[in-house]
C-alpha positions as CSV (number, residue, x, y, z in Angstrom):
1,L,67.7,98.4,132.1
2,I,65.6,99.4,135.0
3,S,66.7,103.1,134.7
4,L,66.0,103.0,131.0
5,A,62.5,101.6,131.6
6,Q,61.7,104.3,134.3
7,G,62.9,107.1,131.9
8,R,60.7,105.7,129.2
9,S,57.7,105.5,131.7
10,A,58.3,109.1,132.6
11,S,58.5,110.3,129.0
12,D,55.2,108.5,128.2
13,A,53.5,110.1,131.2
14,V,54.5,113.6,130.1
15,S,52.6,113.0,126.9
16,Y,49.4,112.7,128.8
17,L,49.4,116.4,129.9
18,G,46.2,118.2,128.8
19,K,44.6,114.9,127.8
20,T,41.5,113.4,129.6
21,A,42.4,110.2,131.5
22,T,39.8,107.7,132.7
23,V,40.3,105.5,135.8
24,T,38.1,102.6,137.0
25,S,39.0,102.5,140.6
26,G,35.8,104.3,141.7
27,D,37.8,107.3,142.9
28,A,37.2,110.8,141.5
29,A,38.4,114.3,142.2
30,L,36.1,116.7,144.0
31,D,37.5,119.9,142.4
32,G,35.8,123.2,142.7
33,G,32.8,121.6,144.3
34,K,32.1,119.1,141.6
35,A,32.9,115.4,141.0
36,D,31.6,113.2,138.1
37,W,31.4,109.5,137.7
38,S,29.8,107.2,135.3
39,Y,28.6,103.7,136.2
40,A,27.4,100.7,134.1
41,L,24.8,98.1,135.1
42,A,25.1,94.7,133.5
43,G,21.4,94.3,133.9
44,T,18.2,96.1,135.2
45,S,18.2,96.3,138.9
46,A,15.3,96.6,141.3
47,A,17.2,99.1,143.4
48,T,20.5,100.8,143.0
49,G,22.3,102.7,145.7
50,L,25.0,105.3,145.3
51,T,27.4,105.8,148.2
52,V,30.2,108.4,148.3
53,T,33.0,108.0,150.9
54,D,35.9,110.3,151.8
55,S,39.5,109.3,152.0
56,T,39.0,107.7,155.5
57,G,36.2,105.5,154.1
58,R,33.4,107.5,156.0
59,V,30.1,107.7,154.1
60,V,29.5,111.4,153.2
61,F,26.6,111.1,150.7
62,A,24.2,108.5,149.7
63,A,21.4,108.5,147.0
64,Q,19.4,106.2,144.8
65,G,20.7,105.6,141.3
66,E,19.4,104.6,137.9
67,T,18.0,101.1,137.6
68,A,18.1,100.4,133.9
69,A,20.8,98.4,132.4
70,G,23.6,100.4,130.7
71,Q,25.7,103.4,131.3
72,H,24.7,106.2,133.7
73,D,26.3,109.5,134.7
74,F,26.4,110.7,138.3
75,S,27.4,114.3,139.1
76,W,27.9,115.3,142.7
77,D,28.1,118.8,144.1
78,G,30.4,118.0,146.9
79,K,27.8,118.4,149.7
80,D,27.3,115.9,152.4
81,S,24.0,114.5,153.4
82,S,23.3,117.4,155.6
83,G,24.1,120.0,153.0
84,T,27.6,121.0,154.1
85,Q,30.2,121.6,151.4
86,L,33.0,119.2,151.6
87,P,36.7,120.2,150.8
88,D,38.1,119.3,147.5
89,G,40.0,116.0,147.5
90,V,39.6,112.4,146.4
91,Y,36.2,110.6,147.0
92,H,35.1,107.2,146.2
93,L,31.8,106.1,144.7
94,T,30.4,102.7,145.4
95,V,27.3,101.3,143.4
96,T,25.2,98.7,144.9
97,A,22.6,97.3,142.5
98,K,20.3,94.4,143.4
99,N,17.7,92.3,141.7
100,T,14.3,91.7,143.2
101,D,15.5,88.5,144.6
102,G,18.3,90.3,146.4
103,S,21.2,89.0,144.2
104,A,23.7,91.6,143.0
105,V,23.7,93.1,139.5
106,A,27.3,93.5,138.3
107,N,28.5,97.0,137.8
108,S,31.5,99.1,137.1
109,V,32.5,102.7,138.0
110,A,34.7,105.1,136.2
111,S,35.7,108.8,136.4
112,S,37.8,110.9,134.1
113,G,39.4,114.4,134.0
114,P,42.1,116.4,132.4
115,V,45.7,115.6,133.3
116,S,47.1,118.8,134.7
117,E,50.4,117.7,136.1
118,I,52.8,114.7,136.2
119,N,54.4,113.8,139.5
120,L,57.7,111.9,138.8
121,T,59.1,111.7,142.3
122,G,58.2,108.1,143.0
123,R,58.9,104.8,141.3
124,E,55.9,105.2,139.0
125,P,54.6,108.4,137.4
126,L,51.5,109.8,138.9
127,L,49.1,111.7,136.7
128,M,47.3,114.6,138.5
129,I,43.7,114.9,137.9
130,G,42.7,117.8,140.0
131,P,43.7,116.8,143.6
132,M,43.8,113.0,142.5
133,A,47.1,111.4,142.0
134,V,46.6,108.4,139.6
135,P,49.5,105.9,139.1
136,L,50.1,105.6,135.3
137,S,49.4,101.8,135.5
138,Q,45.8,102.5,136.7
139,V,44.8,104.6,133.8
140,A,42.2,102.7,131.8
141,A,41.9,105.1,128.7
142,V,43.2,108.4,127.4
143,D,41.4,110.8,125.2
144,G,42.4,113.9,123.4
């Protein structure tokens, strides 16, 4: 039964090739000097901070974000705070939104990209979105 389920999972994963997959982990692929995220604020914030970290957790870029409630897009050119182009890879966006009283405004972060490859070498299929390997179980949506 386990082998049958794994085979079915692999078959399902292959059907994602060429489609756009969305993940909500906060990770995105910097590919060709560009990474794109979207973030949603549950309410209006007094201040919104956007922080990009590399795979080691080191902050490489920070900026102010939108403060209005709703969905917002953030496109990053892959340059750190001093203007140096960083290598392609997986980066993480953290959104920190606060009300005037200092309380947090709930938010969510997502990224999406085309699935170019399926890695079936592990226990769970991995969808490759640029240099980012996403376990099939972490895909929030598929388009196309």
